[in-house]
Biopython code that builds the backbone (N, CA, C, O; Angstrom):
import numpy as np
from Bio.PDB.StructureBuilder import StructureBuilder

atoms = [
    (1, "MET", "N", (-18.360, 17.919, -9.608)),
    (1, "MET", "CA", (-18.283, 17.345, -8.032)),
    (1, "MET", "C", (-16.755, 17.513, -7.138)),
    (1, "MET", "O", (-16.632, 17.943, -5.991)),
    (2, "LYS", "N", (-15.763, 17.069, -7.987)),
    (2, "LYS", "CA", (-14.386, 16.979, -7.532)),
    (2, "LYS", "C", (-14.308, 18.710, -7.168)),
    (2, "LYS", "O", (-14.343, 19.323, -6.101)),
    (3, "ARG", "N", (-14.225, 19.004, -8.131)),
    (3, "ARG", "CA", (-14.112, 20.534, -8.335)),
    (3, "ARG", "C", (-14.579, 21.264, -6.991)),
    (3, "ARG", "O", (-13.921, 21.864, -6.141)),
    (4, "GLN", "N", (-15.936, 21.001, -7.099)),
    (4, "GLN", "CA", (-16.804, 21.545, -6.000)),
    (4, "GLN", "C", (-16.037, 21.566, -4.626)),
    (4, "GLN", "O", (-15.636, 22.557, -4.016)),
    (5, "LEU", "N", (-15.909, 20.010, -4.226)),
    (5, "LEU", "CA", (-15.589, 19.620, -3.120)),
    (5, "LEU", "C", (-13.902, 20.057, -2.813)),
    (5, "LEU", "O", (-13.667, 20.150, -1.609)),
    (6, "ALA", "N", (-12.756, 20.322, -3.693)),
    (6, "ALA", "CA", (-11.909, 21.151, -3.720)),
    (6, "ALA", "C", (-12.141, 22.265, -3.021)),
    (6, "ALA", "O", (-11.581, 22.454, -1.941)),
    (7, "ARG", "N", (-12.947, 23.085, -3.524)),
    (7, "ARG", "CA", (-13.184, 24.583, -3.197)),
    (7, "ARG", "C", (-14.033, 24.562, -1.784)),
    (7, "ARG", "O", (-13.966, 25.580, -1.095)),
    (8, "LEU", "N", (-14.617, 23.751, -1.441)),
    (8, "LEU", "CA", (-15.063, 23.731, -0.064)),
    (8, "LEU", "C", (-14.164, 23.528, 1.003)),
    (8, "LEU", "O", (-14.141, 24.140, 2.071)),
    (9, "THR", "N", (-13.324, 22.488, 0.570)),
    (9, "THR", "CA", (-12.176, 21.920, 1.272)),
    (9, "THR", "C", (-11.005, 23.268, 1.587)),
    (9, "THR", "O", (-10.278, 23.460, 2.561)),
    (10, "LYS", "N", (-11.179, 24.002, 0.414)),
    (10, "LYS", "CA", (-10.166, 25.501, 0.505)),
    (10, "LYS", "C", (-10.703, 26.339, 1.422)),
    (10, "LYS", "O", (-10.029, 26.925, 2.269)),
    (11, "TYR", "N", (-12.029, 26.442, 1.288)),
    (11, "TYR", "CA", (-12.957, 27.485, 2.109)),
    (11, "TYR", "C", (-12.988, 27.235, 3.440)),
    (11, "TYR", "O", (-12.945, 28.183, 4.223)),
    (12, "LEU", "N", (-13.068, 25.876, 3.912)),
    (12, "LEU", "CA", (-12.913, 25.267, 5.265)),
    (12, "LEU", "C", (-11.823, 25.619, 5.682)),
    (12, "LEU", "O", (-11.819, 26.448, 6.592)),
    (13, "LYS", "N", (-10.759, 25.195, 5.248)),
    (13, "LYS", "CA", (-9.304, 25.463, 5.513)),
    (13, "LYS", "C", (-8.898, 26.903, 5.861)),
    (13, "LYS", "O", (-8.144, 27.205, 6.786)),
    (14, "HIS", "N", (-9.463, 27.717, 5.044)),
    (14, "HIS", "CA", (-9.522, 29.301, 5.300)),
    (14, "HIS", "C", (-10.006, 29.529, 6.466)),
    (14, "HIS", "O", (-9.448, 30.066, 7.422)),
    (15, "GLN", "N", (-11.086, 29.103, 6.381)),
    (15, "GLN", "CA", (-12.205, 29.442, 7.841)),
    (15, "GLN", "C", (-11.114, 29.431, 9.122)),
    (15, "GLN", "O", (-10.583, 30.347, 9.752)),
    (16, "VAL", "N", (-11.013, 27.702, 9.228)),
    (16, "VAL", "CA", (-10.033, 27.461, 10.142)),
    (16, "VAL", "C", (-9.110, 27.937, 10.408)),
    (16, "VAL", "O", (-9.048, 28.151, 11.619)),
    (17, "SER", "N", (-8.021, 28.344, 9.701)),
    (17, "SER", "CA", (-6.776, 29.141, 9.944)),
    (17, "SER", "C", (-7.369, 30.355, 10.464)),
    (17, "SER", "O", (-7.082, 30.699, 11.611)),
    (18, "ARG", "N", (-8.316, 31.182, 9.622)),
    (18, "ARG", "CA", (-8.896, 32.652, 10.456)),
    (18, "ARG", "C", (-8.974, 32.189, 11.797)),
    (18, "ARG", "O", (-8.183, 32.624, 12.633)),
    (19, "ASN", "N", (-9.828, 31.366, 12.085)),
    (19, "ASN", "CA", (-10.433, 31.199, 13.725)),
    (19, "ASN", "C", (-9.320, 30.695, 14.660)),
    (19, "ASN", "O", (-9.420, 30.862, 15.875)),
    (20, "ALA", "N", (-8.132, 30.006, 14.039)),
    (20, "ALA", "CA", (-7.108, 29.453, 14.768)),
    (20, "ALA", "C", (-6.256, 31.098, 15.114)),
    (20, "ALA", "O", (-5.494, 31.260, 16.067)),
    (21, "LEU", "N", (-6.471, 31.740, 14.509)),
    (21, "LEU", "CA", (-5.707, 32.884, 14.161)),
    (21, "LEU", "C", (-6.160, 34.057, 15.267)),
    (21, "LEU", "O", (-5.516, 34.809, 15.997)),
    (22, "LYS", "N", (-7.391, 33.870, 15.061)),
    (22, "LYS", "CA", (-8.357, 34.722, 15.912)),
    (22, "LYS", "C", (-8.391, 34.301, 17.441)),
    (22, "LYS", "O", (-8.679, 35.146, 18.288)),
    (23, "SER", "N", (-8.139, 33.178, 17.743)),
    (23, "SER", "CA", (-8.216, 32.385, 19.081)),
    (23, "SER", "C", (-6.725, 32.702, 19.560)),
    (23, "SER", "O", (-6.478, 32.723, 20.766)),
    (24, "LEU", "N", (-5.761, 32.940, 18.636)),
    (24, "LEU", "CA", (-4.279, 32.876, 19.199)),
    (24, "LEU", "C", (-4.194, 34.375, 19.582)),
    (24, "LEU", "O", (-3.678, 34.654, 20.664)),
    (25, "ILE", "N", (-4.749, 35.554, 18.622)),
    (25, "ILE", "CA", (-4.324, 36.928, 19.335)),
    (25, "ILE", "C", (-5.625, 37.049, 20.317)),
    (25, "ILE", "O", (-5.398, 37.796, 21.269)),
    (26, "SER", "N", (-6.509, 36.668, 20.307)),
    (26, "SER", "CA", (-7.374, 36.826, 21.423)),
    (26, "SER", "C", (-6.379, 35.881, 22.936)),
    (26, "SER", "O", (-6.351, 36.276, 24.102)),
    (27, "ASP", "N", (-6.064, 35.308, 22.683)),
    (27, "ASP", "CA", (-5.340, 34.136, 24.060)),
    (27, "ASP", "C", (-4.070, 35.419, 24.465)),
    (27, "ASP", "O", (-4.032, 35.911, 25.593)),
    (28, "SER", "N", (-3.304, 35.741, 23.597)),
    (28, "SER", "CA", (-2.241, 37.064, 23.672)),
    (28, "SER", "C", (-2.568, 38.056, 24.025)),
    (28, "SER", "O", (-1.849, 38.944, 24.483)),
    (29, "VAL", "N", (-3.825, 38.070, 23.854)),
    (29, "VAL", "CA", (-4.007, 39.948, 24.448)),
    (29, "VAL", "C", (-4.719, 39.841, 25.789)),
    (29, "VAL", "O", (-4.799, 40.851, 26.489)),
    (30, "THR", "N", (-5.269, 38.627, 26.215)),
    (30, "THR", "CA", (-5.878, 38.657, 27.523)),
    (30, "THR", "C", (-4.767, 38.359, 28.253)),
    (30, "THR", "O", (-4.837, 38.278, 29.480)),
]
sb = StructureBuilder()
sb.init_structure("model")
sb.init_model(0)
sb.init_chain("A")
sb.init_seg("    ")
for serial, (resi, resn, name, xyz) in enumerate(atoms, 1):
    if name == "N":
        sb.init_residue(resn, " ", resi, " ")
    sb.init_atom(name, np.array(xyz, "f"), 0.0, 1.0, " ", f" {name:<3s}", serial, name[0])
structure = sb.get_structure()
C-alpha cells in the first residue's frame, strides 16, 4: 500500500510539473 502511494505521488508530481511547464510555455508563446 505504501509503495503504491509513493508511486502515485510520484506520478502526480510528474503530471503537475508537466502541466506547469506546458502553461508556462503557452504563456510565453502568446
